[in-house]
A tleap script that builds the chain and sets N, CA, C and O, in Angstrom:
source leaprc.protein.ff14SB
mol = sequence {
  NMET MET PHE LYS LYS GLU ALA CYS ASP TYR
  LYS ILE GLU ASN LYS PHE ILE PHE ALA GLY
  MET ARG ASP ASP ILE PRO LYS LEU LEU GLN
  SER CYS ASP ILE GLY ILE GLN ALA SER SER
  GLY GLU ALA PHE SER LEU SER ILE LEU GLU
  TYR MET SER ALA GLY LEU ALA ALA VAL VAL
  PRO ASP ASN CYS GLY ASN ARG GLU ALA ILE
  THR SER GLY LEU ASN GLY VAL LEU TYR LYS
  PRO GLY ASP LEU GLU GLU ALA THR ASP ILE
  LEU ASN ASN LEU ILE HIE ASP VAL ASP LYS
  ILE LYS TYR LEU GLY LEU ASN ALA ALA LYS
  SER VAL MET ASP LYS PHE ASN ILE GLU ARG
  THR ASN ALA GLU LEU ILE GLU LEU LEU SER
  GLU TYR CLEU
}
set mol.1.N position { 0.837 -1.127 0.029 }
set mol.1.CA position { -0.035 0.021 -0.033 }
set mol.1.C position { 0.907 1.261 0.012 }
set mol.1.O position { 0.553 2.308 -0.529 }
set mol.2.N position { 1.993 1.161 0.593 }
set mol.2.CA position { 2.997 2.335 0.602 }
set mol.2.C position { 3.269 2.780 -0.767 }
set mol.2.O position { 3.209 3.982 -1.021 }
set mol.3.N position { 3.556 1.940 -1.654 }
set mol.3.CA position { 3.939 2.329 -3.116 }
set mol.3.C position { 2.739 2.960 -3.688 }
set mol.3.O position { 2.864 4.003 -4.331 }
set mol.4.N position { 1.563 2.406 -3.504 }
set mol.4.CA position { 0.343 2.893 -4.145 }
set mol.4.C position { 0.087 4.317 -3.735 }
set mol.4.O position { -0.228 5.164 -4.572 }
set mol.5.N position { 0.231 4.615 -2.342 }
set mol.5.CA position { 0.015 5.842 -1.886 }
set mol.5.C position { 1.029 6.884 -2.435 }
set mol.5.O position { 0.633 7.995 -2.786 }
set mol.6.N position { 2.350 6.521 -2.510 }
set mol.6.CA position { 3.367 7.337 -3.039 }
set mol.6.C position { 3.074 7.738 -4.555 }
set mol.6.O position { 3.246 8.883 -4.974 }
set mol.7.N position { 2.606 6.661 -5.347 }
set mol.7.CA position { 2.306 6.972 -6.790 }
set mol.7.C position { 1.043 7.926 -6.722 }
set mol.7.O position { 0.970 8.803 -7.583 }
set mol.8.N position { 0.117 7.837 -5.842 }
set mol.8.CA position { -1.046 8.821 -5.876 }
set mol.8.C position { -0.487 10.136 -5.535 }
set mol.8.O position { -0.833 11.114 -6.198 }
set mol.9.N position { 0.420 10.265 -4.477 }
set mol.9.CA position { 0.987 11.538 -4.010 }
set mol.9.C position { 1.679 12.310 -5.172 }
set mol.9.O position { 1.655 13.536 -5.281 }
set mol.10.N position { 2.316 11.427 -6.051 }
set mol.10.CA position { 3.058 12.061 -7.203 }
set mol.10.C position { 2.187 12.164 -8.479 }
set mol.10.O position { 2.627 12.616 -9.536 }
set mol.11.N position { 0.977 11.732 -8.317 }
set mol.11.CA position { -0.023 11.782 -9.433 }
set mol.11.C position { 0.435 11.064 -10.632 }
set mol.11.O position { 0.253 11.505 -11.766 }
set mol.12.N position { 1.109 9.812 -10.341 }
set mol.12.CA position { 1.544 8.935 -11.439 }
set mol.12.C position { 0.936 7.515 -11.298 }
set mol.12.O position { 1.375 6.570 -11.952 }
set mol.13.N position { -0.046 7.406 -10.458 }
set mol.13.CA position { -0.648 6.061 -10.326 }
set mol.13.C position { -1.148 5.367 -11.533 }
set mol.13.O position { -1.273 4.143 -11.553 }
set mol.14.N position { -1.444 6.148 -12.569 }
set mol.14.CA position { -1.960 5.544 -13.836 }
set mol.14.C position { -0.860 4.983 -14.636 }
set mol.14.O position { -1.125 4.325 -15.642 }
set mol.15.N position { 0.439 5.209 -14.242 }
set mol.15.CA position { 1.642 4.697 -14.896 }
set mol.15.C position { 1.976 3.256 -14.431 }
set mol.15.O position { 2.810 2.591 -15.045 }
set mol.16.N position { 1.329 2.779 -13.353 }
set mol.16.CA position { 1.696 1.522 -12.740 }
set mol.16.C position { 0.505 0.617 -12.641 }
set mol.16.O position { -0.655 1.022 -12.720 }
set mol.17.N position { 0.860 -0.633 -12.462 }
set mol.17.CA position { -0.080 -1.681 -12.168 }
set mol.17.C position { 0.265 -2.278 -10.818 }
set mol.17.O position { 1.289 -2.932 -10.623 }
set mol.18.N position { -0.650 -2.014 -9.899 }
set mol.18.CA position { -0.500 -2.616 -8.574 }
set mol.18.C position { -1.414 -3.943 -8.547 }
set mol.18.O position { -2.572 -3.916 -8.131 }
set mol.19.N position { -0.872 -4.947 -8.962 }
set mol.19.CA position { -1.614 -6.169 -9.213 }
set mol.19.C position { -1.851 -7.104 -7.961 }
set mol.19.O position { -2.770 -7.923 -7.947 }
set mol.20.N position { -1.089 -6.959 -7.051 }
set mol.20.CA position { -1.186 -7.846 -5.901 }
set mol.20.C position { -0.668 -9.288 -6.257 }
set mol.20.O position { 0.073 -9.483 -7.221 }
set mol.21.N position { -1.097 -10.266 -5.431 }
set mol.21.CA position { -0.598 -11.658 -5.733 }
set mol.21.C position { -1.327 -12.177 -7.016 }
set mol.21.O position { -2.557 -12.150 -7.071 }
set mol.22.N position { -0.592 -12.633 -8.010 }
set mol.22.CA position { -1.087 -13.071 -9.279 }
set mol.22.C position { -0.402 -14.425 -9.713 }
set mol.22.O position { 0.709 -14.713 -9.266 }
set mol.23.N position { -1.007 -15.171 -10.501 }
set mol.23.CA position { -0.457 -16.395 -11.015 }
set mol.23.C position { -0.325 -16.270 -12.569 }
set mol.23.O position { 0.072 -17.246 -13.205 }
set mol.24.N position { -0.632 -15.152 -13.171 }
set mol.24.CA position { -0.451 -14.904 -14.550 }
set mol.24.C position { 0.495 -13.855 -14.957 }
set mol.24.O position { 0.207 -13.057 -15.849 }
set mol.25.N position { 1.712 -13.831 -14.276 }
set mol.25.CA position { 2.608 -12.742 -14.529 }
set mol.25.C position { 3.108 -12.671 -15.993 }
set mol.25.O position { 3.230 -11.574 -16.537 }
set mol.26.N position { 3.390 -13.782 -16.615 }
set mol.26.CA position { 3.793 -13.640 -18.135 }
set mol.26.C position { 2.792 -12.929 -18.936 }
set mol.26.O position { 3.199 -12.248 -19.878 }
set mol.27.N position { 1.594 -12.993 -18.698 }
set mol.27.CA position { 0.474 -12.392 -19.357 }
set mol.27.C position { 0.486 -10.874 -19.071 }
set mol.27.O position { 0.373 -10.035 -19.965 }
set mol.28.N position { 0.631 -10.581 -17.768 }
set mol.28.CA position { 0.733 -9.169 -17.386 }
set mol.28.C position { 1.810 -8.444 -17.946 }
set mol.28.O position { 1.634 -7.272 -18.278 }
set mol.29.N position { 3.065 -9.080 -18.111 }
set mol.29.CA position { 4.218 -8.451 -18.502 }
set mol.29.C position { 4.189 -8.194 -19.964 }
set mol.29.O position { 4.980 -7.377 -20.436 }
set mol.30.N position { 3.408 -8.776 -20.661 }
set mol.30.CA position { 3.147 -8.465 -22.125 }
set mol.30.C position { 2.806 -7.023 -22.394 }
set mol.30.O position { 3.112 -6.435 -23.431 }
set mol.31.N position { 2.112 -6.470 -21.326 }
set mol.31.CA position { 1.614 -5.083 -21.477 }
set mol.31.C position { 2.607 -3.966 -21.050 }
set mol.31.O position { 2.354 -2.764 -21.134 }
set mol.32.N position { 3.880 -4.551 -20.536 }
set mol.32.CA position { 4.815 -3.631 -20.060 }
set mol.32.C position { 6.004 -3.402 -20.994 }
set mol.32.O position { 6.193 -4.190 -21.921 }
set mol.33.N position { 6.779 -2.405 -20.799 }
set mol.33.CA position { 7.998 -2.089 -21.453 }
set mol.33.C position { 9.229 -2.149 -20.567 }
set mol.33.O position { 10.315 -2.500 -21.029 }
set mol.34.N position { 9.073 -1.827 -19.363 }
set mol.34.CA position { 10.240 -1.649 -18.389 }
set mol.34.C position { 9.714 -2.377 -17.125 }
set mol.34.O position { 8.583 -2.255 -16.653 }
set mol.35.N position { 10.745 -3.174 -16.642 }
set mol.35.CA position { 10.486 -3.861 -15.312 }
set mol.35.C position { 11.490 -3.368 -14.360 }
set mol.35.O position { 12.666 -3.332 -14.721 }
set mol.36.N position { 11.147 -2.978 -13.160 }
set mol.36.CA position { 12.128 -2.531 -12.186 }
set mol.36.C position { 12.109 -3.352 -11.021 }
set mol.36.O position { 11.057 -3.638 -10.449 }
set mol.37.N position { 13.300 -3.767 -10.624 }
set mol.37.CA position { 13.377 -4.624 -9.457 }
set mol.37.C position { 14.028 -3.720 -8.373 }
set mol.37.O position { 15.149 -3.270 -8.607 }
set mol.38.N position { 13.469 -3.453 -7.324 }
set mol.38.CA position { 14.068 -2.472 -6.291 }
set mol.38.C position { 14.381 -3.093 -4.922 }
set mol.38.O position { 14.598 -2.362 -3.956 }
set mol.39.N position { 14.408 -4.412 -4.827 }
set mol.39.CA position { 14.678 -4.904 -3.495 }
set mol.39.C position { 16.131 -4.864 -3.238 }
set mol.39.O position { 16.974 -5.148 -4.090 }
set mol.40.N position { 16.399 -4.484 -1.976 }
set mol.40.CA position { 17.802 -4.386 -1.628 }
set mol.40.C position { 18.268 -5.677 -0.883 }
set mol.40.O position { 19.468 -5.820 -0.649 }
set mol.41.N position { 17.381 -6.597 -0.512 }
set mol.41.CA position { 17.758 -7.770 0.090 }
set mol.41.C position { 17.746 -9.140 -0.599 }
set mol.41.O position { 18.327 -10.114 -0.119 }
set mol.42.N position { 17.070 -9.170 -1.725 }
set mol.42.CA position { 17.002 -10.427 -2.443 }
set mol.42.C position { 18.329 -10.814 -2.991 }
set mol.42.O position { 18.983 -9.937 -3.556 }
set mol.43.N position { 18.807 -12.022 -2.893 }
set mol.43.CA position { 20.010 -12.402 -3.476 }
set mol.43.C position { 20.046 -12.374 -4.960 }
set mol.43.O position { 20.934 -11.822 -5.608 }
set mol.44.N position { 18.909 -13.077 -5.515 }
set mol.44.CA position { 18.871 -12.967 -7.092 }
set mol.44.C position { 17.362 -13.260 -7.252 }
set mol.44.O position { 16.848 -14.334 -6.940 }
set mol.45.N position { 16.711 -12.210 -7.762 }
set mol.45.CA position { 15.159 -12.275 -7.863 }
set mol.45.C position { 14.828 -12.941 -9.117 }
set mol.45.O position { 15.410 -12.667 -10.166 }
set mol.46.N position { 13.874 -13.835 -9.022 }
set mol.46.CA position { 13.274 -14.516 -10.220 }
set mol.46.C position { 12.552 -13.490 -10.977 }
set mol.46.O position { 12.394 -13.766 -12.167 }
set mol.47.N position { 12.108 -12.447 -10.598 }
set mol.47.CA position { 11.418 -11.356 -11.247 }
set mol.47.C position { 12.291 -10.861 -12.367 }
set mol.47.O position { 11.803 -10.658 -13.478 }
set mol.48.N position { 13.632 -10.650 -12.100 }
set mol.48.CA position { 14.587 -10.201 -13.180 }
set mol.48.C position { 14.529 -11.085 -14.306 }
set mol.48.O position { 14.496 -10.576 -15.426 }
set mol.49.N position { 14.511 -12.358 -14.180 }
set mol.49.CA position { 14.471 -13.275 -15.319 }
set mol.49.C position { 13.117 -13.245 -16.124 }
set mol.49.O position { 13.021 -13.431 -17.337 }
set mol.50.N position { 12.062 -12.973 -15.227 }
set mol.50.CA position { 10.779 -12.926 -15.732 }
set mol.50.C position { 10.642 -11.663 -16.667 }
set mol.50.O position { 9.986 -11.714 -17.706 }
set mol.51.N position { 11.244 -10.619 -16.277 }
set mol.51.CA position { 11.221 -9.336 -16.975 }
set mol.51.C position { 12.034 -9.561 -18.366 }
set mol.51.O position { 11.606 -9.223 -19.469 }
set mol.52.N position { 13.143 -10.119 -18.145 }
set mol.52.CA position { 14.000 -10.367 -19.262 }
set mol.52.C position { 13.334 -11.313 -20.271 }
set mol.52.O position { 13.400 -11.021 -21.465 }
set mol.53.N position { 12.715 -12.396 -19.885 }
set mol.53.CA position { 12.130 -13.457 -20.697 }
set mol.53.C position { 10.990 -12.753 -21.479 }
set mol.53.O position { 10.769 -13.102 -22.639 }
set mol.54.N position { 10.265 -11.785 -20.897 }
set mol.54.CA position { 9.155 -11.046 -21.511 }
set mol.54.C position { 9.716 -10.014 -22.439 }
set mol.54.O position { 8.928 -9.374 -23.135 }
set mol.55.N position { 11.007 -9.790 -22.517 }
set mol.55.CA position { 11.598 -8.838 -23.490 }
set mol.55.C position { 11.493 -7.415 -22.903 }
set mol.55.O position { 11.463 -6.460 -23.679 }
set mol.56.N position { 11.434 -7.223 -21.531 }
set mol.56.CA position { 11.352 -5.961 -21.022 }
set mol.56.C position { 12.828 -5.309 -20.765 }
set mol.56.O position { 13.813 -6.039 -20.654 }
set mol.57.N position { 12.908 -4.043 -20.687 }
set mol.57.CA position { 14.123 -3.465 -20.336 }
set mol.57.C position { 14.133 -3.516 -18.781 }
set mol.57.O position { 13.361 -2.801 -18.143 }
set mol.58.N position { 14.961 -4.317 -18.202 }
set mol.58.CA position { 15.069 -4.471 -16.771 }
set mol.58.C position { 16.033 -3.439 -16.167 }
set mol.58.O position { 17.138 -3.188 -16.649 }
set mol.59.N position { 15.520 -2.869 -15.079 }
set mol.59.CA position { 16.305 -1.943 -14.301 }
set mol.59.C position { 16.437 -2.434 -12.908 }
set mol.59.O position { 15.468 -2.451 -12.149 }
set mol.60.N position { 17.598 -2.826 -12.566 }
set mol.60.CA position { 17.886 -3.578 -11.222 }
set mol.60.C position { 19.006 -3.031 -10.497 }
set mol.60.O position { 19.909 -2.424 -11.072 }
set mol.61.N position { 18.973 -3.254 -9.084 }
set mol.61.CA position { 20.136 -2.775 -8.322 }
set mol.61.C position { 21.420 -3.759 -8.574 }
set mol.61.O position { 21.327 -4.973 -8.760 }
set mol.62.N position { 22.537 -3.068 -8.546 }
set mol.62.CA position { 23.715 -3.758 -8.718 }
set mol.62.C position { 24.162 -4.369 -7.414 }
set mol.62.O position { 25.113 -3.894 -6.794 }
set mol.63.N position { 23.462 -5.455 -6.977 }
set mol.63.CA position { 23.854 -6.017 -5.816 }
set mol.63.C position { 23.650 -7.594 -5.954 }
set mol.63.O position { 23.047 -8.085 -6.907 }
set mol.64.N position { 24.181 -8.310 -4.965 }
set mol.64.CA position { 24.077 -9.783 -4.968 }
set mol.64.C position { 24.496 -10.412 -6.259 }
set mol.64.O position { 25.603 -10.133 -6.719 }
set mol.65.N position { 23.723 -11.211 -6.856 }
set mol.65.CA position { 24.018 -11.945 -8.112 }
set mol.65.C position { 23.347 -11.279 -9.368 }
set mol.65.O position { 23.244 -11.905 -10.423 }
set mol.66.N position { 22.911 -10.040 -9.227 }
set mol.66.CA position { 22.256 -9.449 -10.422 }
set mol.66.C position { 23.131 -9.326 -11.712 }
set mol.66.O position { 22.636 -9.418 -12.835 }
set mol.67.N position { 24.385 -9.127 -11.498 }
set mol.67.CA position { 25.314 -9.082 -12.647 }
set mol.67.C position { 25.357 -10.378 -13.417 }
set mol.67.O position { 25.753 -10.412 -14.582 }
set mol.68.N position { 24.955 -11.424 -12.772 }
set mol.68.CA position { 24.910 -12.761 -13.429 }
set mol.68.C position { 24.008 -12.791 -14.612 }
set mol.68.O position { 24.240 -13.481 -15.604 }
set mol.69.N position { 22.852 -11.929 -14.457 }
set mol.69.CA position { 21.860 -11.861 -15.569 }
set mol.69.C position { 21.973 -10.529 -16.357 }
set mol.69.O position { 21.726 -10.483 -17.562 }
set mol.70.N position { 22.341 -9.491 -15.663 }
set mol.70.CA position { 22.307 -8.158 -16.426 }
set mol.70.C position { 23.787 -7.659 -16.693 }
set mol.70.O position { 24.646 -7.548 -15.819 }
set mol.71.N position { 23.942 -7.386 -17.982 }
set mol.71.CA position { 25.111 -6.658 -18.448 }
set mol.71.C position { 24.648 -5.205 -18.790 }
set mol.71.O position { 24.081 -4.924 -19.847 }
set mol.72.N position { 24.925 -4.350 -17.851 }
set mol.72.CA position { 24.374 -2.942 -17.899 }
set mol.72.C position { 24.634 -2.294 -19.269 }
set mol.72.O position { 25.762 -2.235 -19.757 }
set mol.73.N position { 23.484 -1.790 -19.888 }
set mol.73.CA position { 23.561 -1.179 -21.192 }
set mol.73.C position { 23.337 -2.129 -22.376 }
set mol.73.O position { 23.067 -1.692 -23.495 }
set mol.74.N position { 23.450 -3.403 -22.117 }
set mol.74.CA position { 23.265 -4.445 -23.239 }
set mol.74.C position { 21.924 -5.157 -23.062 }
set mol.74.O position { 21.139 -5.181 -24.010 }
set mol.75.N position { 21.634 -5.713 -21.947 }
set mol.75.CA position { 20.384 -6.386 -21.738 }
set mol.75.C position { 19.506 -5.903 -20.460 }
set mol.75.O position { 18.528 -6.536 -20.063 }
set mol.76.N position { 19.943 -4.786 -19.909 }
set mol.76.CA position { 19.208 -4.188 -18.891 }
set mol.76.C position { 20.044 -3.027 -18.408 }
set mol.76.O position { 20.975 -2.610 -19.096 }
set mol.77.N position { 19.727 -2.485 -17.218 }
set mol.77.CA position { 20.555 -1.414 -16.604 }
set mol.77.C position { 20.596 -1.620 -15.146 }
set mol.77.O position { 19.576 -1.803 -14.482 }
set mol.78.N position { 21.848 -1.586 -14.630 }
set mol.78.CA position { 22.147 -1.681 -13.246 }
set mol.78.C position { 22.210 -0.326 -12.571 }
set mol.78.O position { 22.731 0.609 -13.177 }
set mol.79.N position { 21.720 -0.161 -11.374 }
set mol.79.CA position { 21.980 1.081 -10.648 }
set mol.79.C position { 22.348 0.785 -9.237 }
set mol.79.O position { 22.022 -0.264 -8.682 }
set mol.80.N position { 23.063 1.772 -8.646 }
set mol.80.CA position { 23.576 1.599 -7.327 }
set mol.80.C position { 22.470 1.382 -6.304 }
set mol.80.O position { 21.584 2.219 -6.132 }
set mol.81.N position { 22.543 0.252 -5.637 }
set mol.81.CA position { 21.509 -0.166 -4.610 }
set mol.81.C position { 21.254 1.066 -3.714 }
set mol.81.O position { 22.155 1.759 -3.241 }
set mol.82.N position { 19.918 1.267 -3.527 }
set mol.82.CA position { 19.531 2.404 -2.679 }
set mol.82.C position { 19.609 3.869 -3.310 }
set mol.82.O position { 19.139 4.824 -2.692 }
set mol.83.N position { 20.167 4.008 -4.458 }
set mol.83.CA position { 20.146 5.282 -5.091 }
set mol.83.C position { 18.968 5.635 -5.907 }
set mol.83.O position { 18.961 5.453 -7.124 }
set mol.84.N position { 17.946 6.150 -5.244 }
set mol.84.CA position { 16.728 6.488 -5.844 }
set mol.84.C position { 16.865 7.494 -6.953 }
set mol.84.O position { 16.110 7.439 -7.924 }
set mol.85.N position { 17.790 8.403 -6.846 }
set mol.85.CA position { 17.989 9.368 -7.849 }
set mol.85.C position { 18.535 8.728 -9.245 }
set mol.85.O position { 18.085 8.993 -10.360 }
set mol.86.N position { 19.598 7.831 -8.950 }
set mol.86.CA position { 20.072 7.152 -10.175 }
set mol.86.C position { 18.981 6.326 -10.946 }
set mol.86.O position { 18.804 6.387 -12.163 }
set mol.87.N position { 18.263 5.530 -10.050 }
set mol.87.CA position { 17.108 4.678 -10.624 }
set mol.87.C position { 16.124 5.571 -11.369 }
set mol.87.O position { 15.732 5.264 -12.495 }
set mol.88.N position { 15.725 6.670 -10.745 }
set mol.88.CA position { 14.847 7.598 -11.424 }
set mol.88.C position { 15.351 8.177 -12.676 }
set mol.88.O position { 14.610 8.270 -13.655 }
set mol.89.N position { 16.514 8.552 -12.695 }
set mol.89.CA position { 17.267 9.125 -13.937 }
set mol.89.C position { 17.199 8.004 -15.041 }
set mol.89.O position { 16.845 8.261 -16.191 }
set mol.90.N position { 17.560 6.745 -14.620 }
set mol.90.CA position { 17.522 5.645 -15.631 }
set mol.90.C position { 16.159 5.542 -16.237 }
set mol.90.O position { 16.024 5.551 -17.461 }
set mol.91.N position { 15.093 5.437 -15.376 }
set mol.91.CA position { 13.818 5.248 -15.927 }
set mol.91.C position { 13.338 6.422 -16.712 }
set mol.91.O position { 12.679 6.212 -17.730 }
set mol.92.N position { 13.628 7.725 -16.302 }
set mol.92.CA position { 13.321 8.917 -17.086 }
set mol.92.C position { 13.916 8.788 -18.467 }
set mol.92.O position { 13.243 9.005 -19.475 }
set mol.93.N position { 15.186 8.433 -18.501 }
set mol.93.CA position { 15.933 8.296 -19.800 }
set mol.93.C position { 15.338 7.208 -20.793 }
set mol.93.O position { 15.211 7.437 -21.995 }
set mol.94.N position { 14.962 5.935 -20.159 }
set mol.94.CA position { 14.335 4.960 -20.873 }
set mol.94.C position { 12.951 5.383 -21.443 }
set mol.94.O position { 12.620 5.192 -22.613 }
set mol.95.N position { 12.231 5.934 -20.565 }
set mol.95.CA position { 10.769 6.369 -20.983 }
set mol.95.C position { 10.799 7.192 -22.316 }
set mol.95.O position { 9.894 7.088 -23.144 }
set mol.96.N position { 11.835 7.979 -22.478 }
set mol.96.CA position { 12.001 8.795 -23.596 }
set mol.96.C position { 12.827 8.282 -24.718 }
set mol.96.O position { 13.185 9.007 -25.646 }
set mol.97.N position { 13.140 6.955 -24.617 }
set mol.97.CA position { 14.072 6.301 -25.665 }
set mol.97.C position { 13.592 4.961 -25.963 }
set mol.97.O position { 14.111 3.948 -25.496 }
set mol.98.N position { 12.485 4.971 -26.833 }
set mol.98.CA position { 11.796 3.777 -27.141 }
set mol.98.C position { 12.787 2.764 -27.879 }
set mol.98.O position { 12.676 1.546 -27.731 }
set mol.99.N position { 13.701 3.316 -28.632 }
set mol.99.CA position { 14.750 2.410 -29.247 }
set mol.99.C position { 15.545 1.662 -28.279 }
set mol.99.O position { 15.805 0.469 -28.440 }
set mol.100.N position { 15.962 2.396 -27.202 }
set mol.100.CA position { 16.817 1.763 -26.144 }
set mol.100.C position { 15.986 0.704 -25.430 }
set mol.100.O position { 16.527 -0.352 -25.102 }
set mol.101.N position { 14.703 0.931 -25.172 }
set mol.101.CA position { 13.818 -0.075 -24.487 }
set mol.101.C position { 13.832 -1.320 -25.425 }
set mol.101.O position { 14.171 -2.409 -24.962 }
set mol.102.N position { 13.511 -1.201 -26.589 }
set mol.102.CA position { 13.508 -2.358 -27.510 }
set mol.102.C position { 14.865 -3.086 -27.552 }
set mol.102.O position { 14.955 -4.310 -27.452 }
set mol.103.N position { 15.912 -2.260 -27.705 }
set mol.103.CA position { 17.278 -2.903 -27.817 }
set mol.103.C position { 17.510 -3.739 -26.494 }
set mol.103.O position { 17.912 -4.901 -26.545 }
set mol.104.N position { 17.250 -3.127 -25.381 }
set mol.104.CA position { 17.490 -3.861 -24.077 }
set mol.104.C position { 16.632 -4.948 -23.985 }
set mol.104.O position { 17.068 -5.998 -23.513 }
set mol.105.N position { 15.392 -4.860 -24.390 }
set mol.105.CA position { 14.403 -5.993 -24.235 }
set mol.105.C position { 14.691 -7.210 -25.172 }
set mol.105.O position { 14.456 -8.367 -24.823 }
set mol.106.N position { 15.206 -6.877 -26.358 }
set mol.106.CA position { 15.539 -7.944 -27.301 }
set mol.106.C position { 16.768 -8.700 -26.805 }
set mol.106.O position { 16.800 -9.930 -26.762 }
set mol.107.N position { 17.731 -7.948 -26.448 }
set mol.107.CA position { 18.917 -8.676 -25.855 }
set mol.107.C position { 18.663 -9.379 -24.556 }
set mol.107.O position { 19.306 -10.391 -24.278 }
set mol.108.N position { 17.730 -8.878 -23.729 }
set mol.108.CA position { 17.353 -9.503 -22.456 }
set mol.108.C position { 16.733 -10.892 -22.846 }
set mol.108.O position { 17.139 -11.913 -22.292 }
set mol.109.N position { 15.847 -10.925 -23.705 }
set mol.109.CA position { 15.113 -12.201 -23.977 }
set mol.109.C position { 16.138 -13.158 -24.662 }
set mol.109.O position { 16.098 -14.370 -24.455 }
set mol.110.N position { 16.961 -12.636 -25.398 }
set mol.110.CA position { 18.065 -13.576 -26.025 }
set mol.110.C position { 18.922 -14.137 -25.020 }
set mol.110.O position { 19.190 -15.338 -25.050 }
set mol.111.N position { 19.388 -13.353 -24.107 }
set mol.111.CA position { 20.315 -13.782 -23.004 }
set mol.111.C position { 19.719 -14.734 -22.052 }
set mol.111.O position { 20.405 -15.626 -21.553 }
set mol.112.N position { 18.433 -14.579 -21.769 }
set mol.112.CA position { 17.841 -15.583 -20.961 }
set mol.112.C position { 17.647 -16.981 -21.580 }
set mol.112.O position { 17.752 -18.029 -20.943 }
set mol.113.N position { 17.346 -16.881 -22.926 }
set mol.113.CA position { 17.268 -18.175 -23.636 }
set mol.113.C position { 18.579 -18.794 -23.798 }
set mol.113.O position { 18.657 -20.021 -23.849 }
set mol.114.N position { 19.726 -17.981 -23.890 }
set mol.114.CA position { 21.027 -18.581 -24.163 }
set mol.114.C position { 21.596 -19.046 -22.679 }
set mol.114.O position { 22.252 -20.080 -22.548 }
set mol.115.N position { 21.306 -18.266 -21.699 }
set mol.115.CA position { 22.167 -18.527 -20.465 }
set mol.115.C position { 21.331 -19.346 -19.382 }
set mol.115.O position { 21.842 -20.158 -18.611 }
set mol.116.N position { 20.045 -19.039 -19.427 }
set mol.116.CA position { 19.211 -19.528 -18.202 }
set mol.116.C position { 18.145 -20.542 -18.887 }
set mol.116.O position { 16.940 -20.294 -18.852 }
set mol.117.N position { 18.615 -21.577 -19.445 }
set mol.117.CA position { 17.700 -22.590 -20.038 }
set mol.117.C position { 18.000 -23.948 -19.328 }
set mol.117.O position { 19.057 -24.166 -18.736 }
set mol.118.N position { 17.024 -24.798 -19.433 }
set mol.118.CA position { 17.133 -26.120 -18.739 }
set mol.118.C position { 18.187 -26.970 -19.319 }
set mol.118.O position { 18.770 -27.753 -18.568 }
set mol.119.N position { 18.514 -26.907 -20.612 }
set mol.119.CA position { 19.486 -27.808 -21.134 }
set mol.119.C position { 20.917 -27.399 -20.707 }
set mol.119.O position { 21.764 -28.251 -20.438 }
set mol.120.N position { 21.163 -26.062 -20.654 }
set mol.120.CA position { 22.445 -25.559 -20.216 }
set mol.120.C position { 22.609 -25.820 -18.762 }
set mol.120.O position { 23.710 -26.157 -18.327 }
set mol.121.N position { 21.528 -25.678 -17.950 }
set mol.121.CA position { 21.639 -25.866 -16.553 }
set mol.121.C position { 21.917 -27.319 -16.268 }
set mol.121.O position { 22.801 -27.618 -15.465 }
set mol.122.N position { 21.195 -28.248 -16.895 }
set mol.122.CA position { 21.449 -29.638 -16.750 }
set mol.122.C position { 22.863 -30.106 -17.195 }
set mol.122.O position { 23.478 -30.958 -16.554 }
set mol.123.N position { 23.338 -29.539 -18.277 }
set mol.123.CA position { 24.788 -29.790 -18.719 }
set mol.123.C position { 25.729 -29.445 -17.621 }
set mol.123.O position { 26.567 -30.235 -17.186 }
set mol.124.N position { 25.540 -28.119 -17.152 }
set mol.124.CA position { 26.488 -27.653 -16.130 }
set mol.124.C position { 26.411 -28.524 -14.819 }
set mol.124.O position { 27.439 -28.748 -14.180 }
set mol.125.N position { 25.275 -28.979 -14.449 }
set mol.125.CA position { 25.079 -29.701 -13.311 }
set mol.125.C position { 25.850 -31.166 -13.420 }
set mol.125.O position { 26.557 -31.655 -12.539 }
set mol.126.N position { 25.555 -31.727 -14.665 }
set mol.126.CA position { 26.280 -33.064 -14.950 }
set mol.126.C position { 27.741 -32.854 -14.965 }
set mol.126.O position { 28.478 -33.692 -14.446 }
set mol.127.N position { 28.227 -31.747 -15.549 }
set mol.127.CA position { 29.712 -31.473 -15.474 }
set mol.127.C position { 30.277 -31.400 -14.118 }
set mol.127.O position { 31.332 -31.965 -13.829 }
set mol.128.N position { 29.574 -30.698 -13.273 }
set mol.128.CA position { 30.038 -30.489 -11.837 }
set mol.128.C position { 29.907 -31.758 -11.142 }
set mol.128.O position { 30.812 -32.098 -10.380 }
set mol.129.N position { 28.822 -32.547 -11.324 }
set mol.129.CA position { 28.765 -33.912 -10.596 }
set mol.129.C position { 29.807 -34.858 -11.073 }
set mol.129.O position { 30.289 -35.648 -10.262 }
set mol.130.N position { 30.196 -34.854 -12.294 }
set mol.130.CA position { 31.140 -35.795 -12.840 }
set mol.130.C position { 32.518 -35.541 -12.280 }
set mol.130.O position { 33.369 -36.427 -12.215 }
set mol.131.N position { 32.704 -34.327 -11.886 }
set mol.131.CA position { 34.088 -33.879 -11.171 }
set mol.131.C position { 34.112 -34.751 -9.864 }
set mol.131.O position { 35.204 -35.096 -9.411 }
set mol.132.N position { 33.037 -35.090 -9.296 }
set mol.132.CA position { 33.053 -35.685 -7.941 }
set mol.132.C position { 32.815 -37.182 -7.956 }
set mol.132.O position { 32.806 -37.828 -6.909 }
set mol.133.N position { 32.621 -37.733 -9.148 }
set mol.133.CA position { 32.494 -39.177 -9.257 }
set mol.133.C position { 33.623 -39.942 -9.607 }
set mol.133.O position { 33.533 -41.166 -9.703 }
savepdb mol mol.pdb
quit
């Protein structure tokens, strides 16, 4: 509720979807262009991969394992954790640069398919396990 109140205070509530608990996230993401992940405590949020899979420009804090998924400027944008001004600047710049949003989104979807797929994960697991057998 805090975020909804803040959006109303800034008169930007029509720019956001406050969807609550949902089980149809891929469908919802089809109507979006940018996904922002603002958690300062999550080690690696699945929401980042969901944004990327949906072809969104992902804006995420440069903490924990987020660099494993995001190469800033190529398939998303990293910002200093807790730096609201930097995150806001990034969002403002993206909102006014449709080509950059598309570029980041296309690269994001491709990088998820290349790096975070079941075949690759299984192959890496088998390789690691074979070292111990």
